[in-house]
VOPAGU-2260 file (C-alpha; in pm, 1 decimal, decimal comma):
REM VOPAGU-2260
SITE   aa  ch    i         X         Y         Z
SITE  MET   A    0      13,5      10,4       6,2
SITE  ALA   A    1     139,3     340,3    -102,9
SITE  THR   A    2     247,8     568,4     192,1
SITE  HIS   A    3     -25,5     815,8     135,7
SITE  ASN   A    4    -296,7     551,3     129,9
SITE  ALA   A    5    -176,4     417,4     459,2
SITE  PHE   A    6    -166,6     760,1     584,1
SITE  GLY   A    7    -536,0     799,9     482,6
SITE  LYS   A    8    -645,2     480,5     623,8
SITE  TRP   A    9    -473,6     596,1     952,6
SITE  GLY   A   10    -648,6     927,9     945,0
SITE  GLU   A   11    -995,7     734,7     895,0
SITE  GLU   A   12    -908,5     515,5    1198,2
SITE  ILE   A   13    -846,4     832,5    1411,5
SITE  ALA   A   14   -1156,6     980,0    1283,2
SITE  CYS   A   15   -1360,4     685,5    1368,3
SITE  GLN   A   16   -1217,8     698,1    1725,6
SITE  PHE   A   17   -1315,4    1065,4    1761,3
SITE  LEU   A   18   -1649,0     984,2    1663,5
SITE  THR   A   19   -1701,0     699,0    1889,0
SITE  GLN   A   20   -1552,9     910,1    2183,6
SITE  LYS   A   21   -1833,1    1158,8    2087,0
SITE  GLY   A   22   -2107,9     917,8    2100,6
SITE  TYR   A   23   -2140,4     798,8    1749,5
SITE  SER   A   24   -2160,9     453,5    1660,3
SITE  ILE   A   25   -1975,2     345,4    1344,1
SITE  THR   A   26   -2224,6     165,3    1105,8
SITE  GLN   A   27   -1974,1      90,6     806,7
SITE  LYS   A   28   -1637,7     221,9     662,4
SITE  ASN   A   29   -1534,5     266,4     312,4
SITE  TYR   A   30   -1885,9     202,7     161,2
SITE  ARG   A   31   -1877,9     188,8    -217,7
SITE  PHE   A   32   -2118,3     253,8    -499,3
SITE  ARG   A   33   -2014,4     282,7    -866,6
SITE  LYS   A   34   -1737,3     541,2    -855,1
SITE  GLY   A   35   -1828,8     684,0    -517,3
SITE  GLU   A   36   -1688,6     596,8    -164,3
SITE  ILE   A   37   -1799,3     735,0     164,1
SITE  ASP   A   38   -1522,9     703,1     421,5
SITE  ILE   A   39   -1734,1     653,1     712,4
SITE  ILE   A   40   -2111,4     615,6     792,5
SITE  ALA   A   41   -2201,1     680,9    1156,4
SITE  GLN   A   42   -2512,6     715,1    1349,8
SITE  LYS   A   43   -2599,0     928,3    1652,5
SITE  ALA   A   44   -2948,8     931,3    1808,7
SITE  GLU   A   45   -3194,5     924,2    1499,9
SITE  GLU   A   46   -2948,7    1072,4    1239,4
SITE  ILE   A   47   -2720,9     898,2    1005,6
SITE  VAL   A   48   -2398,8    1077,5     936,2
SITE  PHE   A   49   -2187,3    1045,6     613,3
SITE  VAL   A   50   -1824,1    1155,6     684,2
SITE  GLU   A   51   -1576,6    1237,3     434,5
SITE  VAL   A   52   -1209,1    1233,5     602,4
SITE  ARG   A   53    -909,0    1434,1     491,0
SITE  SER   A   54    -583,6    1368,2     645,0
SITE  ARG   A   55    -304,1    1626,0     624,0
SITE  SER   A   56      56,1    1578,8     730,6
SITE  ASN   A   57      75,6    1932,4     851,2
SITE  GLU   A   58    -156,6    2247,9     866,9
SITE  GLN   A   59       1,6    2418,5     553,1
SITE  PHE   A   60    -227,5    2188,3     340,5
SITE  VAL   A   61    -561,1    2209,2     534,4
SITE  GLU   A   62    -853,5    2290,5     318,2
SITE  THR   A   63   -1210,2    2197,4     420,2
SITE  GLU   A   64   -1477,1    2227,2     162,4
SITE  GLU   A   65   -1238,2    2377,3     -85,1
SITE  SER   A   66   -1066,6    2032,3    -104,8
SITE  ILE   A   67   -1408,1    1848,1    -208,1
SITE  SER   A   68   -1484,8    1908,5    -560,9
SITE  ARG   A   69   -1861,8    1944,5    -666,5
SITE  TYR   A   70   -1803,6    1629,5    -849,9
SITE  LYS   A   71   -1686,1    1465,0    -538,4
SITE  GLU   A   72   -1991,7    1581,7    -352,7
SITE  GLU   A   73   -2222,8    1462,3    -615,5
SITE  LEU   A   74   -2068,4    1124,1    -571,5
SITE  LEU   A   75   -2092,2    1137,5    -202,8
SITE  ILE   A   76   -2471,5    1225,7    -215,5
SITE  GLU   A   77   -2519,0     945,4    -500,6
SITE  THR   A   78   -2354,6     688,3    -281,5
SITE  ALA   A   79   -2536,5     794,7      28,8
SITE  SER   A   80   -2858,0     773,4    -134,2
SITE  HIS   A   81   -2786,3     426,0    -259,1
SITE  TYR   A   82   -2683,3     323,0      94,1
SITE  LEU   A   83   -3024,2     460,6     240,3
SITE  GLU   A   84   -3208,6     292,9     -15,0
SITE  SER   A   85   -3044,1     -51,9       2,2
SITE  LYS   A   86   -3059,4     -51,5     380,9
SITE  ASN   A   87   -3417,2      73,5     378,9
SITE  ILE   A   88   -3314,9     346,9     642,2
SITE  ASP   A   89   -3558,1     647,7     688,3
SITE  LEU   A   90   -3328,6     887,0     914,9
SITE  ASP   A   91   -3246,4    1244,0     883,3
SITE  ALA   A   92   -2895,1    1256,4     733,0
SITE  ARG   A   93   -2594,4    1483,4     706,4
SITE  PHE   A   94   -2281,1    1503,3     551,8
SITE  ASP   A   95   -1958,0    1589,6     776,9
SITE  VAL   A   96   -1607,6    1642,4     711,8
SITE  ILE   A   97   -1338,3    1547,6     947,4
SITE  ILE   A   98    -986,2    1660,9     889,3
SITE  VAL   A   99    -704,9    1506,3    1083,1
SITE  ILE   A  100    -385,5    1717,2    1075,3
SITE  GLY   A  101     -36,5    1619,5    1193,7
SITE  LYS   A  102      94,8    1245,8    1274,9
SITE  SER   A  103     234,7    1224,8    1633,0
SITE  ASN   A  104     -30,8    1452,0    1821,3
SITE  PRO   A  105    -289,7    1472,9    1541,4
SITE  GLU   A  106    -548,9    1762,0    1569,7
SITE  ILE   A  107    -904,5    1669,9    1456,6
SITE  ARG   A  108   -1146,0    1930,6    1297,2
SITE  HIS   A  109   -1500,4    1825,3    1274,5
SITE  TYR   A  110   -1729,6    2021,2    1033,9
SITE  GLU   A  111   -2073,5    1892,5    1060,1
SITE  GLY   A  112   -2312,1    1967,6     769,7
SITE  ALA   A  113   -2032,8    2076,1     576,4
SITE  ILE   A  114   -2164,2    1939,6     238,6
SITE  GLU   A  115   -2516,0    2019,4     120,7
SITE  PRO   A  116   -2722,4    1794,0     -78,0
């Protein structure tokens, strides 16, 4: 596995731990449909949350919504719709972005509702 892929997977694990500590239950990771992939699907109370994780080795490269193209947003929305339909889930849903910055003592930034369907 390429170093950047391993770093990305590590960032996703850090994000899962963060969400779990905040009371979310992780439903699924790396859910794929066609060309789309959702890094983390979580639930808290009666809301399903689709999470895009961005891992950065340092703060110099941090961008939130700007790092997610409109095309990527459309793929996320299509993939989330497929997930909800295939699992017959009828809950409120939102799209969050989590950015994991740094390696040794990572900073986590959680942007709730960062992507509007």
